[in-house]
Steps between C-alpha positions, in 0.01 A plus 500: 500500500629839399562741788292809483662838451530689826601836340512679166753386230822681476561748212869407464621384162773265398811659353440330159159650473610846605796507255264391221259790572790755502630365168153540343477859618839586354413347168170709493681825570752423224229436255325831585825697451569330169150602365541852619832523320339388174225763519745782578467794744291805396674799655305829538582745226658825616399835366778597261418862535549766237824479307725810528523528123118511465359842401264683743637298789430765757144545377431128522640479851287799600186335359580173682545695828163682451329169421647356819373797700156467349484137599605580854235778522237258359594243769481766775158612376369144497636450845325813622173392326525161670550668843197725442281202407614318810415803710155524336431132568608545862274801547201317341559202719528712807183692406310167444627357826402826683148481338464137590609575858250793527226284366587225745510759792164645386345153480647421842357810647157456336504135612581603860226765500241267345614211721336652806181576307483153337618315812142406585462336157743225615274209597746373756559833675352590839333806361317287240377253767384780728317685220325186382404412861357848554300474180343187635413648839349811344293307243367236739180515713611202719863418572600144580817488708628140451681345810702187527331287763832388640599860600195722464628783714823511298304538176302803618617839374399791727565762231258326258230454775538856599472623135184301439323577829584867501422560128165649578335354189306208667763233397467167686802287608446113520777265629548173299682228700662293229700172524283375789592135419854556632400578859320294772122549538523629861753771388276586197193551729702720741614726213150530354359601847785755539472666160128521466489744789683753285400423140272244318724193451453215250676162529621388156699231328587571133545229235857413421468424126248664273412441136625781275230742363644500158498120491139496602404708198698289248450163666386350164820603315768400755540292805519646849854525632388481864363172653171619642451185701799613721320828592434521874155609622469856615296590810344834601401615147124488575553693819697776333272525201192523722664771707586707198173446317308603819700816525437577130121452552498748793686758284272428189803510260777296360793505731882482447693286741873558536718211620819624683768350724861407544686269261409129481182524714289373210329811352489380133413148618179625681384677178566185301307291750198750492503500112550121472777530238848637497437864418806639674859379489628328822839369592741417783721804422415830666356791308336303212216761479651828391197706398124531570298228327115500476304166524123491464357245740129582415290788384503669839856415621833600348837388651809715488826316538783712632889485549632404831550749791866598527635434848668804657890450559444607862331166579687213678702233320215254544245717326742595212572125444132397484320810367735691275521480125851359454633278231678204646712468188633851501501592866802497723579174685565692821139634493354149433711352783383775735143425406543123578664592835196712590251226398677230708527734803126537494427121486512218742834323447378150585211532258727614221726198560198266485358673183821469303629173661845627568718471815549776753681816378662791673476782246335582165800397280503162659123462447535595133793260457311200656187583287718527184659153570159345565352628172810421305586865409875460486778665307815352363678304771190442709485867626141605601343751264390748762401778253249291303355335818445847646298604190295179506427541868375859458275392215354222715426738792349773275306234294256232623736217590584563865220469758555750785257711713514798730278570801272810507577775760364436849336842525309682231672836450356720222747689266497880541316542166216276611218618734164347589334728248740396224441133584119550486535680173711220345246228623194675349317354208639153571306192621698367789275201585542355150872576515548310824295200370703483178831529683394213737405284196837580339691397815307179545556396137877574524775243549751675739838368608539398865703726738765227528579524134513888502765744626406768764597836353539829695359779303682843478178701492366723216727564207543863386441551129582768250200620315622850380870552409675832511557501123143425429377771727728753338361436161145506626556839664664636189174639367404670825844665525464639149157639594640666806783662288238636264296646785818673641568649158138635485533654850833665401331645190209638709739655750691678235204743441511880521423503875620167641496590863124603508400182327656267752388705804138536387439138414289332776579157639173358374590611142842347526351167622274486198801515267663199669401161349499190726636172383406162642764222525418137469775246558767747391303600187405870473202616284527834307207763520238500232472773236162625646667554832778700347255713299295585820816593690627720218160683467484565875861628504422743214185624682691562809774702314232725342337571828835598655575734207163689540578584859517878570807678625332577836468131571860449402606773751286356770682167481693428818828328415585428862205274543543128422204340325469125567 
């Protein structure tokens, strides 16, 4: 067997081969020289010049010198022309680059100026969410605040409730306790008894899968992509529809019902359950609904789907983890880890260990590592994938996979914006006997988990929400500021008359109060005065000016400047 080569072959040659190569090279060079000798060398011809015996020698030399000078001048001119062309090209390029830069700067400045104006057009911005939410609140006669039955108090927004109860337009607020199949029956009954003392409360369980509305219309042409047999039964639809229809009959008109709440509480799922088909998009991700959507339930009831309430950054880490609109794919890992720490700190440790079937742990990182190993979420080398397990765990807690429940407060303390009169006003035009009967029927027909299979959760209280942002309020108050500037200009024009001092001093307080126009604010939105009011104010102002001009000189002299008229 031949031994394999352990290294590269050497480049050394034998002497015989090297001498042979050198000999061949010498023969080749000799052959090349021989052929060149046969061809002969072509030497450059020298200028013989003008012979001394030639006539007109001096004249010929002078002409040759002049020709040489002309050629040099021509070369110099061509060189200067080339330099000028290069300079022109440089100037043109500089001018073009300056114009392009100016255009870019102009576009940038215009883009920056328009960015603030068009910021609300971005569907994912806070301003857009707040403006759409306010549209729903203003357009609705009844506002349904959807609460997660696992943490009802944490899903209540005091800013929203205050805006609805203090609107002064007769709007009604109804609480919808959704996801009641994830809490024990005893806990559900306690929460219903606690919440009904403040607002009318409906127990509800929405369907998980619904047939698409478009597929229902074209069922003959294509097959349904969703298996309708897998759809879970929804409970509480009859109760909620009876409540809304009864209120519509008392008002003798078609009503609009706005559905509001924090992310992943099931707003769109409730509308789909009432409609019977998938009319609104739903999903596990937060912020699926980005704008107001109108769904007709029947001739007398119209549902308005709204974007989620934005949680205020001043809330605790627990509220921000469960109630804020955050994208788990793009958010910072440190924020997600802080949210998981807050969730675990508000839960019973032994129940968490039993629920996830993992051994005892000391901190959040160890818990995530154990859970990742149990679910097989490992990186290269068997390292637990903590980032992905954190995202999965947050989706489970905000979705409908984890069964946990919180206890209602021991004492009933009303918020500062709620009084007995407000509670009575909110409970008007609703049939509470039928509501309690339907809620009892819903609770009896429900299959609830046992307390042993659920996790006790400590609620952090009400979550503060952002309904009106600073940028949105600035743009809404833009028209009022313009009107105020116009009024100031009109006043300056009036004051610049022939006798400005007398005009100001002779105007009574009653006449000045007639000129001022009041504006009412509703949820940060200001209404401008009508044209008729402006015309009346202008006519009264002109009449007062004519009366003051007709006064006699004696009356002017009798005026006491030391007296203050109030």
